[in-house]
C-alpha positions in Angstrom: -30.9 13.7 -1.1 -28.7 16.3 -3.0 -25.0 16.2 -3.7 -22.3 18.8 -3.4 -18.6 19.0 -4.2 -15.8 18.9 -1.7 -14.4 22.1 -3.3 -17.7 24.0 -3.1 -18.2 24.9 -6.7 -21.1 22.7 -7.7 -24.8 23.5 -7.3 -26.6 20.6 -5.4 -27.5 17.8 -7.8 -29.4 14.5 -7.8 -28.0 11.0 -7.4 -28.7 10.1 -11.1 -26.9 13.2 -12.3 -23.8 12.6 -10.2 -23.8 8.9 -11.0 -22.6 9.6 -14.5 -20.4 12.5 -13.6 -17.1 11.3 -12.0 -15.3 14.3 -10.7 -17.4 17.4 -10.0 -17.0 20.3 -12.5 -14.7 22.1 -10.0 -12.4 19.1 -9.7 -13.7 18.0 -6.3 -15.3 14.8 -5.2 -19.1 14.4 -4.7 -20.6 13.9 -1.3 -24.2 14.2 0.0 -25.2 17.5 1.7 -25.5 15.4 4.9 -25.3 11.8 5.9 -28.5 10.0 6.8 -28.7 9.2 10.5 -29.4 5.6 11.6 -30.7 5.1 15.1 -31.1 2.0 17.2 -34.7 1.3 16.1 -33.6 1.2 12.4 -30.6 -1.0 13.3 -32.9 -3.4 15.1 -35.2 -3.5 12.0 -32.3 -4.1 9.7 -30.4 -6.8 11.6 -32.3 -9.8 10.2 -32.4 -8.6 6.5 -30.8 -10.4 3.6 -27.9 -8.7 1.9 -30.1 -7.4 -1.0 -32.8 -6.2 1.4 -30.2 -4.4 3.5 -28.7 -2.8 0.4 -32.0 -1.5 -0.7 -32.8 0.1 2.7 -29.4 1.8 2.8 -29.0 2.8 -0.9 -32.6 4.2 -1.1 -31.5 6.8 1.4 -28.9 8.1 -1.1 -30.6 7.4 -4.4 -33.9 9.2 -3.6 -34.6 10.2 -7.3 -34.9 6.5 -8.4 -38.4 5.1 -7.9 -38.3 2.5 -5.0 -39.6 -0.4 -7.1 -37.0 0.2 -9.8 -34.1 0.5 -7.3 -35.2 -2.6 -5.5 -35.2 -4.5 -8.8 -31.7 -3.3 -9.7 -30.4 -4.3 -6.3 -32.0 -7.7 -6.4 -30.4 -8.4 -9.8 -27.0 -7.3 -8.5 -26.8 -9.4 -5.3 -27.7 -13.0 -6.1 -26.4 -16.4 -5.2 -25.6 -16.9 -8.9 -23.2 -13.9 -8.9 -21.7 -14.2 -5.4 -21.9 -18.0 -4.7 -24.1 -18.0 -1.6 -27.2 -16.5 -0.2 -25.1 -14.7 2.4 -23.2 -12.8 -0.3 -20.6 -11.7 2.3 -20.0 -14.6 4.8 -18.0 -14.0 8.0 -15.3 -16.5 9.2 -13.4 -16.3 12.4 -9.7 -17.2 12.9 -8.6 -19.1 16.0 -7.7 -15.8 17.9 -11.2 -14.3 17.4 -10.2 -12.1 14.5 -13.0 -12.1 11.9 -12.6 -11.9 8.1 -15.5 -10.6 6.1 -15.5 -12.4 2.7 -15.9 -9.9 0.0 -14.3 -11.7 -2.9 -16.8 -14.3 -4.0 -18.0 -12.3 -7.1 -17.0 -12.9 -10.7 -13.5 -11.4 -10.5 -12.6 -12.7 -7.1 -12.1 -9.3 -5.5 -14.0 -6.9 -3.2 -14.5 -4.5 -6.1 -17.3 -6.7 -7.4 -19.4 -5.8 -4.4 -19.9 -2.3 -5.9 -19.2 -2.9 -9.6 -22.1 -5.3 -10.1 -24.5 -2.7 -8.8 -22.8 0.1 -10.7 -23.2 -1.7 -14.0 -26.9 -2.1 -13.5 -27.4 1.4 -12.2 -25.5 2.8 -15.2 -27.6 0.8 -17.7 -30.9 1.9 -16.0 -30.0 5.6 -15.8 -28.6 5.8 -19.3 -31.8 4.1 -20.7 -34.0 6.6 -18.7 -32.0 9.6 -20.0 -31.6 8.2 -23.5 -27.8 8.7 -23.3 -24.6 6.9 -23.8 -21.5 6.7 -21.5 -17.8 6.3 -22.2 -16.1 5.1 -19.0 -12.5 6.0 -18.4 -11.0 4.3 -15.4 -7.7 3.4 -13.8 -6.8 0.3 -11.9 -4.0 -0.9 -9.8 -5.2 -4.5 -10.2 -8.8 -5.3 -9.3 -11.0 -2.3 -10.2 -10.3 -2.9 -13.9 -11.5 -6.5 -14.1 -14.4 -5.9 -11.8 -15.6 -2.9 -13.9 -15.1 -4.7 -17.2 -16.9 -7.8 -16.1 -19.8 -5.6 -14.8 -20.0 -3.5 -17.9 -19.3 -6.0 -20.7 -22.1 -6.1 -23.2 -24.0 -3.3 -21.4 -26.1 -1.2 -23.7 -24.8 2.3 -24.4 -21.5 1.8 -22.5 -17.8 1.7 -23.7 -15.0 1.1 -21.2 -11.5 2.4 -21.5 -9.4 1.1 -18.6 -5.9 2.2 -17.8 -3.5 0.0 -15.9 0.3 0.2 -15.0 2.1 -1.7 -17.7 3.6 -5.0 -16.3 2.9 -4.2 -12.6 -0.2 -6.2 -11.9 -0.1 -9.9 -11.3 -0.3 -12.3 -14.3 -3.8 -13.3 -13.1 -5.0 -9.7 -12.8 -3.7 -8.9 -16.3 -5.2 -12.0 -17.8 -8.6 -11.2 -16.2 -8.7 -7.9 -18.0 -6.8 -8.3 -21.2 -8.4 -11.6 -22.2 -11.8 -10.0 -22.5 -12.7 -9.7 -26.2 -15.9 -7.8 -25.9 -16.3 -5.0 -28.4 -17.1 -2.4 -25.7 -14.0 -3.2 -23.6 -10.7 -1.4 -24.3 -7.6 -2.0 -22.2 -4.7 0.6 -22.2 -1.5 -0.3 -20.4 0.4 2.9 -19.2 4.2 3.0 -18.9 4.3 4.1 -15.3 2.7 3.5 -11.9 -1.0 3.5 -11.0 -0.7 7.1 -9.9 0.2 8.0 -13.5 -3.0 6.2 -14.6 -5.1 8.0 -12.0 -3.6 11.4 -13.0 -4.6 10.8 -16.6 -8.2 10.0 -15.6 -8.3 13.2 -13.6 -6.8 15.2 -16.4 -9.4 14.0 -18.8 -12.2 14.6 -16.2 -10.9 18.2 -15.9 -11.0 18.7 -19.6 -14.6 19.8 -19.5 -15.0 20.2 -23.3 -13.6 16.7 -24.0 -15.6 15.2 -21.2 -18.9 16.7 -22.4 -18.2 16.0 -26.1 -17.5 12.3 -25.5 -19.8 11.7 -22.5 -16.9 10.6 -20.2 -17.7 9.0 -16.9 -15.7 6.9 -14.4 -16.0 3.8 -12.3 -13.1 4.6 -10.1 -13.9 5.1 -6.4 -14.2 8.8 -7.1 -17.6 7.7 -8.4 -20.0 8.2 -5.4 -22.1 5.2 -6.2 -19.1 2.9 -5.8 -18.6 4.2 -2.3 -22.2 4.1 -1.2 -22.5 0.5 -2.4 -19.5 -0.4 -0.2 -21.2 1.2 2.9 -23.7 -1.7 2.8 -21.2 -4.4 3.7 -20.0 -2.5 6.8 -23.5 -2.8 8.1 -23.8 -6.4 7.1 -20.4 -7.2 8.6 -21.4 -5.5 11.8 -24.6 -7.6 12.1 -22.7 -10.8 11.3 -20.0 -10.1 13.9 -22.3 -9.2 16.8 -25.2 -10.6 18.7 -26.9 -7.3 19.5 -26.8 -3.7 18.4 -25.4 -2.7 21.8 -21.9 -4.0 20.8 -19.2 -2.1 18.9 -17.0 -3.4 16.2 -13.7 -2.2 14.6 -12.9 -2.7 11.0 -9.4 -3.2 9.6 -9.1 -2.3 5.9 -6.1 -2.7 3.5 -6.0 0.7 1.9 -4.3 2.3 -1.1 -6.8 4.7 -2.7 -8.9 5.2 0.5 -12.2 4.2 -1.2 -13.0 1.1 0.8 -12.3 2.6 4.2 -14.0 5.8 3.2 -17.2 3.8 3.0 -16.5 2.7 6.6 -16.0 6.3 7.6 -19.4 7.1 6.1 -21.1 4.1 7.8 -19.7 5.3 11.1 -20.9 8.9 10.5 -24.4 7.5 9.8 -24.4 5.9 13.2 -23.2 2.3 12.7 -21.5 1.4 16.1 -18.0 1.3 14.7 -15.4 1.7 17.5 -12.3 2.3 15.3 -11.2 2.2 11.6 -7.8 0.6 11.2 -6.0 1.6 8.0 -3.5 -1.1 6.8 -0.9 0.0 4.2 1.9 -1.8 2.5 5.4 -0.3 2.0 3.6 2.6 0.3 2.7 4.0 3.6 1.6 7.6 2.9 -1.7 7.0 4.7 0.0 5.4 7.7 2.3 8.4 7.9 -0.7 10.7 7.8 -2.6 9.0 10.6 0.6 8.8 12.7 1.9 12.3 12.2 -0.8 14.5 10.5 1.5 15.0 7.5 0.1 14.0 4.1 2.9 13.8 1.6 2.3 11.9 -1.6 5.7 10.8 -2.9 5.2 10.7 -6.7 5.5 7.7 -9.0 9.3 7.7 -8.9 9.2 7.0 -5.1 6.2 4.5 -5.2 7.4 1.0 -4.5 6.4 -2.1 -6.5 5.3 -4.6 -3.9 3.7 -8.0 -3.5 0.4 -6.4 -2.6 0.2 -4.4 -5.9 -3.3 -3.1 -5.6 -2.1 -0.9 -2.8 1.0 0.5 -4.7 -0.5 4.0 -4.6 1.0 7.2 -3.3 -1.9 9.6 -3.9 -5.2 8.4 -2.5 -8.1 9.9 -4.4 -10.8 9.3 -1.8 -8.8 10.8 0.9 -10.2 14.2 -0.1 -13.7 13.1 1.1 -12.5 12.3 4.6 -10.4 15.5 4.9 -13.4 17.5 3.8 -15.3 16.1 6.8 -12.3 16.5 9.1 -12.2 20.2 8.2 -15.8 20.6 9.2 -16.8 20.6 5.5 -14.9 23.9 4.8 -14.5 23.8 1.0 -12.1 26.8 1.0 -9.8 25.2 3.5 -9.9 21.9 1.5 -9.0 23.7 -1.7 -6.1 25.3 0.0 -4.7 22.0 1.1 -5.2 20.4 -2.3 -3.4 23.2 -4.0 -0.4 22.2 -1.9 -0.9 18.5 -2.9 -1.2 19.4 -6.6 2.0 21.4 -6.3 3.8 18.3 -4.9 4.2 19.7 -1.4 1.5 17.9 0.6 0.3 19.4 3.8 0.4 19.0 7.6 -2.6 19.2 9.9 -2.6 21.1 13.2 -2.3 19.0 16.4 -6.0 19.5 17.1 -7.0 18.3 13.6 -4.7 15.3 13.9 -6.2 14.4 17.3 -9.7 14.6 15.8 -8.8 12.1 13.1 -8.3 9.5 15.8 -10.7 10.7 18.6 -13.7 12.0 16.7 -13.4 9.8 13.6 -11.8 6.7 15.0 -8.9 6.3 12.6 -5.6 4.5 13.5 -3.1 2.9 11.1 -0.3 0.5 10.6 1.9 -0.9 7.8 3.0 -4.2 6.5 6.1 -5.3 4.6 6.8 -8.2 2.2 8.3 -10.2 5.0 5.3 -9.4 7.2 2.8 -10.6 4.6 4.7 -13.8 3.9 4.8 -14.5 7.7 1.1 -13.8 8.0 0.1 -16.0 5.1 2.1 -18.8 6.6 0.7 -18.3 10.1 -3.0 -18.2 9.0 -2.5 -21.2 6.8 -0.8 -23.2 9.6 -3.1 -22.2 12.5 -6.4 -21.9 10.7 -6.1 -23.8 7.5 -7.1 -20.7 5.6 -5.1 -19.2 2.6 -5.4 -15.4 2.3 -4.2 -13.1 -0.4 -1.3 -10.6 0.1 -3.5 -7.6 0.7 -5.8 -9.4 3.2 -2.6 -10.5 4.9 -1.5 -6.9 5.3 -4.9 -6.2 7.0 -4.5 -9.2 9.4 -1.0 -8.2 10.4 -2.1 -4.7 11.2 -5.2 -5.8 13.0 -3.3 -8.1 15.3 -0.8 -5.4 16.0 -3.4 -2.7 16.8 -6.2 -4.8 18.4 -7.0 -3.8 22.0 -8.0 -6.4 24.6 -11.6 -7.4 24.1 -12.0 -5.4 20.9 -13.9 -7.1 18.1 -12.0 -6.6 14.8 -13.3 -7.5 11.4 -10.7 -7.6 8.6 -12.1 -6.8 5.2 -11.0 -9.5 2.6 -9.6 -7.8 -0.5 -9.2 -10.7 -3.0 -8.8 -14.4 -3.3 -5.2 -15.7 -3.2 -5.5 -17.2 -6.7 -4.8 -13.7 -8.0 -1.3 -13.6 -6.4 0.0 -17.1 -7.0 3.7 -16.1 -7.1 3.7 -14.7 -3.6 1.5 -17.5 -2.2 4.0 -20.0 -3.6 6.8 -18.1 -2.0 5.0 -18.2 1.3 3.6 -21.7 1.3 5.6 -23.6 -1.4 2.4 -24.6 -3.1 -0.2 -23.1 -5.5 -3.2 -21.2 -4.0 -6.6 -22.8 -4.5 -8.1 -21.6 -7.8 -11.9 -21.4 -8.1 -13.6 -23.5 -10.8 -13.8 -21.7 -14.2 -10.4 -19.9 -14.0 -8.3 -22.8 -15.3 -5.8 -21.6 -18.1 -6.8 -18.0 -17.7 -3.3 -16.7 -18.3 -3.0 -18.7 -21.5 -6.0 -17.0 -23.2 -5.4 -14.5 -26.0 -5.0 -10.9 -24.7 -6.1 -7.6 -26.2 -4.3 -4.4 -24.9 -2.5 -1.3 -26.3 0.5 0.3 -24.6 1.0 4.1 -24.2 3.3 6.4 -22.4 1.9 8.3 -19.4 0.4 11.0 -21.6 -3.2 12.2 -21.3 -3.1 13.7 -24.8 -2.3 10.3 -26.4 -5.0 8.6 -24.3 -7.6 11.2 -25.4 -6.6 10.7 -29.1 -7.0 6.9 -28.7 -10.5 7.4 -27.2 -11.5 9.7 -30.0 -10.1 7.4 -32.7 -11.9 4.3 -31.1 -15.2 6.1 -30.7 -15.1 7.3 -34.4 -14.4 3.9 -35.8 
C-alpha cells in the first residue's frame, strides 16, 4: 500500500514514512492510492473477531510495510480491557426507540479520540525506534484531541508534544485533563483565539518545510492518516454489533467539526462496509451542514465561529474535508487545488448540481444541525426515557439522527465523550452533576502547567525552538 497527496505533488510513499509526516510536502492530505475492497466472504470471516483481532485485519491492509507480527503486537497492546474497561472495547447500547449508541469513550481520557491515539502512540514509538529518530509533535485541539494525544504520548521515548488549544474555550474538565499533566515531554500552549487559529498555526508550521525538517515536526491531528485508519475499525465493529447478518445495512450518525471521525466512515463505506447513509451532525457552527444541504462550502473565519456548549465542534474550517472532496472530484488533484485556493483566499467554493447530488447519492452523506436548546432537550429526553446521561456532542448526534432517520433504518450514533467532561451543561439540563468515573475526582483542582500566546505562528515556533534547546 502506497500513499499519495490530495494535491498531487508527492511521490507515493509507505505507511511508516507518512505516519511521521503530517501534511504532505505540497500542503495536501495523505490518502492511499486506492482503498482495499472488502467482500462478503471477508465480512463473514471478520464478524466474530475481537476488537483487537479486527483492528489487525483492517490496519494490516494499510500498514503493509510493518511486519505482521510486530503490527499485531502493537495493536494487542493498544486495545485491552485495562485501557478501555471491557473486552468489548466499544460496546453498543440501544435506546428505547431502537437508536443505537456505539460507546467510544471508555478510554483513559473519556473521549472517542482515545480509540486512535492509543494506537498512534505505540505506532510512533515503534517506527521511531526502527528508524533511530525523534519526533516533536505539534497538534491543535478543540477539546479532546489534546488530552487523548498527551495521555497516549506521555513518557514515550523520543517524543515531545506541543499542543495548542483555544484559551479559555474548552470545558474546565478538558483544560484540567491537559494542563495538569506534569510530564517533561508534554507542553501545553493556550492560543488567544478559536480552534481554527490553532489549526492554522499547525498548518503554517507544517508548511515551513525547513523548520519542519530541522525540528522533526509531526502531528497527531486527524490530518495524520494513522488517526483516520484507526477510526475505520470501529465502524466495522459497530456494524457487526448492530446487525445479525452481513446482508443488513446500517447508517451512522456522527457529530462532526473537523470531519475526521466521519471521514473514517466514508472510507469504511468505500471499502465495502454495508453503510446505507452517513449522517453529519453539526452544532451552531454549521458549515458542513450548509455544504451537504446546498453544495456551498464557506468557512466563516474565527470572528464568525460561535462558542457553544458542544465546544469540540466549534470549528469553521474542517481539515479532513479535503480528503472527501478529493474522492468526490474523482481524485482530480488539479481540481482540488483550485477549490482550496478559493478556501485559502477566504472565498470558499460551490459544487455543481451534479457534484452535490453525488455527495448524497454516490457517497451517502446527509446532514443536520443542533442548537443549545436542542441539546438540552435531548439530554433531558434520553435521561428521562432511557436512564442514560449523554454528553453535549453525542446529544447533537442523537437529535440529528432522530430527525433524519427513515422508517426501518438502523442508525448507530457514535458517542463522542462522557458527560463528565461537560458538567456545566449537564447541570443546566438535568439539575444534577453528571456521573464521574473513578479516578477523576478533584481533577480541576490539580496544579496546571500552560503558557499563553497570541495567534502567531512565529511566536509558537520560537517557543518550540527555545524548549527543544533547553
